[in-house]
C-alpha positions as CSV (number, residue, x, y, z in Angstrom):
1,M,-24.4,1.4,-23.5
2,F,-21.6,3.6,-22.4
3,F,-20.7,3.6,-18.7
4,E,-17.8,5.5,-17.2
5,G,-15.8,2.9,-15.3
6,S,-13.0,5.2,-14.1
7,E,-13.1,5.7,-10.4
8,K,-12.9,8.5,-8.0
9,K,-11.3,7.5,-4.7
10,V,-10.9,8.8,-1.1
11,E,-8.8,7.3,1.7
12,V,-9.1,8.7,5.2
13,V,-7.4,7.9,8.5
14,V,-8.7,9.3,11.8
15,S,-7.1,9.4,15.2
16,E,-7.4,6.4,17.5
17,L,-8.9,8.8,20.1
18,A,-11.8,9.4,17.8
19,P,-14.9,7.2,17.8
20,S,-14.5,4.0,15.8
21,L,-15.7,4.4,12.2
22,R,-17.3,0.9,12.3
23,S,-19.3,1.9,15.3
24,L,-21.1,4.6,13.2
25,G,-23.2,1.8,11.7
26,K,-24.6,0.9,8.3
27,N,-27.2,3.7,8.3
28,Y,-24.5,6.3,8.7
29,W,-22.5,4.9,5.9
30,S,-25.6,4.5,3.7
31,N,-26.2,8.2,4.1
32,I,-22.5,9.0,3.2
33,V,-22.8,6.8,0.1
34,S,-26.1,8.5,-0.9
35,Q,-24.3,11.8,-1.0
36,A,-22.3,10.4,-3.9
37,N,-25.5,9.3,-5.7
38,A,-24.8,5.6,-5.0
39,E,-26.3,3.0,-2.7
40,I,-25.2,0.0,-0.7
41,L,-26.0,-3.4,-2.4
42,S,-24.6,-5.8,0.2
43,T,-22.1,-6.2,3.0
44,V,-19.6,-8.6,4.4
45,S,-17.7,-8.2,7.6
46,N,-15.0,-9.8,9.7
47,E,-13.4,-8.8,13.0
48,Q,-11.5,-6.0,11.5
49,C,-13.3,-4.7,8.4
50,D,-16.8,-4.0,7.0
51,A,-16.9,-4.2,3.2
52,Y,-19.8,-2.6,1.4
53,L,-20.5,-3.4,-2.2
54,L,-22.0,-0.3,-3.9
55,S,-24.1,0.3,-6.9
56,E,-21.1,2.2,-8.2
57,S,-17.9,0.5,-6.7
58,S,-17.0,-0.1,-3.1
59,L,-16.5,1.1,0.5
60,F,-14.2,-0.5,3.1
61,V,-14.4,0.6,6.7
62,W,-12.0,-0.2,9.5
63,D,-12.0,1.2,13.0
64,H,-10.0,4.3,12.2
65,H,-9.6,4.2,8.4
66,F,-11.9,4.0,5.4
67,V,-11.5,3.7,1.6
68,M,-14.3,4.6,-0.8
69,L,-14.4,4.2,-4.6
70,T,-17.1,5.4,-6.9
71,C,-17.5,5.3,-10.7
72,G,-20.0,6.5,-13.3
73,T,-21.0,10.1,-12.8
74,T,-21.0,9.9,-9.0
75,T,-20.2,12.9,-6.8
76,L,-17.7,11.4,-4.4
77,V,-16.5,14.8,-3.2
78,N,-20.0,15.4,-1.7
79,A,-19.7,12.2,0.3
80,V,-16.3,13.4,1.6
81,L,-17.7,16.8,2.7
82,S,-20.6,15.0,4.5
83,F,-18.1,12.8,6.3
84,L,-16.0,15.8,7.4
85,E,-19.0,17.2,9.2
86,S,-18.7,14.3,11.7
87,Y,-15.1,14.7,12.7
88,E,-13.0,17.6,14.1
89,S,-10.0,18.7,12.1
90,D,-7.6,17.5,14.8
91,Q,-9.1,14.0,14.6
92,L,-8.3,13.8,10.9
93,L,-4.8,12.4,10.4
94,S,-4.7,11.7,6.6
95,L,-7.0,12.3,3.6
96,I,-6.1,11.4,0.0
97,F,-8.6,12.1,-2.8
98,Q,-8.0,10.8,-6.3
99,R,-9.5,11.1,-9.7
100,K,-8.2,9.5,-12.9
101,N,-8.8,10.7,-16.5
102,E,-12.3,9.7,-17.7
103,Y,-13.3,8.5,-21.2
104,L,-16.0,11.2,-21.4
105,S,-15.0,13.8,-18.8
106,H,-17.6,16.3,-20.1
107,L,-20.4,14.0,-18.7
108,Q,-19.1,14.3,-15.2
109,K,-20.9,16.5,-12.7
110,S,-17.7,18.2,-11.6
111,S,-14.0,18.4,-12.5
112,F,-11.1,17.6,-10.3
113,S,-10.3,21.3,-9.9
114,E,-13.9,22.0,-8.8
115,D,-13.7,19.1,-6.3
116,I,-10.5,20.4,-4.7
117,D,-11.9,23.9,-4.5
118,K,-14.7,22.4,-2.4
119,L,-12.3,20.5,-0.2
120,Q,-10.0,23.5,0.2
121,Q,-12.9,25.3,1.9
122,N,-12.6,22.8,4.7
123,L,-9.0,21.6,4.5
124,S,-5.5,22.7,3.7
125,G,-4.1,20.4,1.0
126,K,-1.8,19.9,-2.0
127,A,-2.7,18.6,-5.4
128,Y,-0.7,16.8,-8.2
129,Q,-1.1,15.4,-11.7
130,L,0.7,12.2,-12.4
131,G,1.0,11.2,-16.1
132,N,0.5,13.2,-19.3
133,L,-2.7,15.0,-20.3
134,D,-2.7,13.5,-23.8
135,T,-2.7,9.9,-22.4
136,H,-3.5,8.2,-19.0
137,H,-3.1,10.4,-16.0
138,N,-4.2,10.6,-12.4
139,Y,-4.9,13.5,-10.1
140,V,-4.3,13.4,-6.3
141,Y,-5.2,15.8,-3.6
142,H,-4.0,15.2,0.0
143,L,-4.2,16.8,3.4
144,D,-1.0,18.8,3.9
145,K,-0.3,17.4,7.3
146,P,2.6,15.3,8.6
147,Y,1.6,11.6,8.8
148,V,3.8,8.6,9.5
149,A,2.5,5.5,7.8
150,T,3.2,2.1,9.3
151,P,5.7,-0.1,7.4
152,D,2.9,-2.4,6.0
153,D,0.7,0.5,4.9
154,Y,0.7,0.3,1.2
155,T,-1.9,0.3,-1.6
156,Y,-1.7,-1.0,-5.2
157,E,-4.1,-0.1,-8.0
158,L,-4.1,-1.9,-11.3
159,L,-6.1,-0.1,-14.0
160,M,-6.7,-1.9,-17.3
161,Y,-8.1,-0.5,-20.6
162,H,-9.5,-2.2,-23.7
163,I,-9.5,-5.8,-22.7
164,H,-9.4,-8.7,-25.2
165,G,-9.6,-12.5,-25.4
166,D,-11.9,-15.2,-24.1
167,A,-12.5,-13.6,-20.7
168,A,-13.4,-10.3,-22.3
169,Q,-15.8,-12.0,-24.7
170,Y,-17.5,-13.8,-21.8
171,L,-17.8,-10.6,-19.8
172,R,-19.6,-9.0,-22.7
173,S,-22.0,-11.9,-23.1
174,E,-25.5,-12.5,-21.8
175,H,-26.5,-14.6,-18.9
176,Q,-23.2,-14.4,-17.0
177,S,-22.8,-15.8,-13.5
178,A,-20.6,-14.6,-10.7
179,A,-19.2,-18.1,-10.2
180,T,-18.0,-18.3,-13.8
181,I,-16.4,-14.8,-13.5
182,R,-14.6,-15.8,-10.3
183,E,-13.3,-18.9,-12.2
184,L,-12.2,-16.8,-15.2
185,L,-10.3,-14.4,-13.0
186,E,-8.8,-17.2,-10.9
187,L,-9.8,-15.5,-7.7
188,D,-9.4,-18.6,-5.6
189,K,-5.7,-18.6,-6.6
190,L,-5.2,-14.8,-6.5
191,L,-7.0,-14.3,-3.2
192,P,-6.7,-17.5,-1.2
193,G,-8.7,-17.5,2.1
194,F,-10.5,-14.3,1.3
195,E,-14.3,-13.9,1.8
196,I,-15.7,-12.7,-1.5
197,N,-18.9,-10.7,-2.1
198,D,-19.7,-10.0,-5.7
199,F,-22.5,-8.8,-8.0
200,V,-23.2,-9.1,-11.8
201,F,-25.0,-6.1,-13.3
202,A,-27.4,-6.1,-16.2
203,P,-26.8,-6.3,-19.1
204,F,-23.2,-6.8,-18.0
205,G,-20.6,-5.4,-15.5
206,Y,-19.1,-7.0,-12.4
207,S,-18.1,-5.8,-9.0
208,M,-16.3,-7.8,-6.2
209,N,-15.1,-7.1,-2.7
210,A,-12.9,-9.5,-0.8
211,I,-11.6,-9.3,2.8
212,K,-9.3,-11.4,5.0
213,G,-8.4,-9.9,8.4
214,H,-7.4,-6.3,7.7
215,Q,-6.6,-7.0,4.1
216,Y,-8.9,-6.1,1.2
217,A,-9.2,-6.4,-2.5
218,T,-11.7,-5.1,-5.0
219,I,-12.4,-5.6,-8.7
220,H,-14.7,-3.6,-10.9
221,I,-15.3,-4.5,-14.6
222,T,-16.9,-2.3,-17.3
223,P,-16.6,-4.6,-20.3
224,Q,-18.1,-2.5,-23.1
225,E,-15.9,-3.1,-26.2
226,E,-15.2,0.5,-27.1
227,S,-14.6,1.7,-23.6
228,S,-13.7,-1.3,-21.5
229,Y,-12.1,-0.7,-18.1
230,V,-11.1,-3.0,-15.3
231,S,-9.7,-1.9,-11.9
232,F,-8.2,-4.0,-9.2
233,E,-7.1,-2.5,-5.9
234,T,-5.6,-4.1,-2.7
235,N,-3.5,-3.6,0.3
236,L,-1.8,-6.9,-0.2
237,D,2.0,-6.7,-0.6
238,L,2.6,-6.9,-4.4
239,S,6.3,-6.1,-4.2
240,T,7.5,-9.6,-3.4
241,P,9.2,-11.7,-6.1
242,N,6.5,-14.4,-5.8
243,S,3.6,-11.9,-6.2
244,N,2.1,-12.5,-9.6
245,V,-1.3,-10.8,-9.2
246,I,-0.5,-8.1,-11.8
247,E,1.0,-10.6,-14.3
248,R,-2.0,-13.0,-13.9
249,L,-4.7,-10.4,-14.3
250,T,-3.1,-8.7,-17.3
251,S,-2.6,-12.1,-18.9
252,I,-6.2,-13.1,-18.4
253,L,-7.8,-9.8,-19.5
254,Q,-5.2,-8.9,-22.2
255,P,-5.6,-5.1,-22.0
256,N,-4.2,-2.8,-24.7
257,S,-2.7,-0.8,-21.9
258,F,-2.7,-0.6,-18.1
259,D,-1.6,1.7,-15.3
260,I,-0.3,0.9,-11.9
261,I,-0.6,3.3,-9.0
262,S,1.0,2.5,-5.7
263,F,1.4,4.2,-2.3
264,N,4.6,3.3,-0.4
265,G,5.0,0.1,-2.3
266,I,7.1,-0.8,-5.4
267,P,5.1,-3.4,-7.4
268,N,6.7,-6.5,-8.8
269,I,5.9,-6.0,-12.5
270,Q,6.6,-8.7,-15.0
271,S,5.2,-8.3,-18.5
272,S,6.6,-9.5,-21.8
273,S,3.5,-8.2,-23.7
274,H,3.6,-4.5,-22.6
275,T,6.2,-1.8,-22.5
276,L,6.7,0.8,-19.8
277,M,5.9,4.2,-21.3
278,N,5.9,6.5,-18.3
279,H,6.9,6.3,-14.7
280,V,6.5,9.0,-12.0
281,S,7.5,8.8,-8.4
282,E,6.4,11.6,-6.1
283,P,7.1,11.8,-2.3
284,L,4.0,13.4,-0.8
285,T,4.2,15.6,2.3
286,C,1.5,13.5,3.9
287,G,3.9,10.6,4.4
288,Y,3.4,8.5,1.3
289,T,5.4,8.1,-1.9
290,M,3.0,7.8,-4.8
291,R,4.2,6.0,-7.9
292,F,2.5,5.9,-11.3
293,Y,3.4,3.5,-14.1
294,E,1.8,3.5,-17.6
295,F,2.2,0.4,-19.8
296,M,1.2,-0.1,-23.5
297,R,1.0,-3.3,-25.5
298,S,4.2,-3.9,-27.3
299,E,2.9,-5.0,-30.7
300,P,1.1,-2.6,-33.0
301,K,-2.6,-2.1,-32.4
302,I,-5.0,-2.9,-35.3
303,G,-8.2,-1.0,-34.7
304,R,-11.3,0.0,-36.7
305,A,-13.3,3.1,-37.2
306,V,-16.1,3.9,-34.6
307,S,-19.4,5.1,-36.0
308,I,-20.3,8.4,-34.3
309,L,-23.3,9.5,-36.5
């Protein structure tokens, strides 16, 4: 029943003089997704964004910008290399490729170092590790090219591990419904006015894309008890005092630990149940400051042995 929920991610910005990414069409993006060994399940669009729900996570496409996340044993780097064949190097303004630590990294088809070796054959970039190897950590590779992000260009990632409570129990149960999961996660309150597209996997697992104008949010849930993982990502501003998305989701899902990764934003973090264990802030030469926060539950964890034979 094991499934690797931890995502790989790429975010790319191309020149406004280049052809619109949206104009490339669904068939083009379907081929890109297939290079990562995934497929498009469904799509929602508005005037500014096309949001593709994938068999393994999500793809968001704007005119000159796209974000793609894949989980499981997908080969996201192959999708990136396929995309690079369509655009000249001078049309590429920014590229950021991320991988976080996996539960079972030996099952992956490549490592982060192998991925960046492939990228370096086409690009010139820099790579970092944020966090400690013996606990949660994240790898990032970025195009080493000056780039000036707009003032409202920020991204927040909330990564939750070993969820508990009523919501977690429901997410592990049979005969789930998307409507009930939306209600459990209070998506109508967290994402008011967003168009939501979601999917419940068998026997369990949940993915959600949401868009409103240029804004997006996505949630992916792998609820297996011994390796549960939930990710939430958005370009909403989570730095404001009245932003409680992080607090609400961690309260609902009750993870043993969670990480926050942000680009150019300083998240509003309020948690009485978790303690900050690690914080890294790294200015990148590509124009973003990447921040990494690792939180652990404050009270002692009472666990049990896991049968391995």
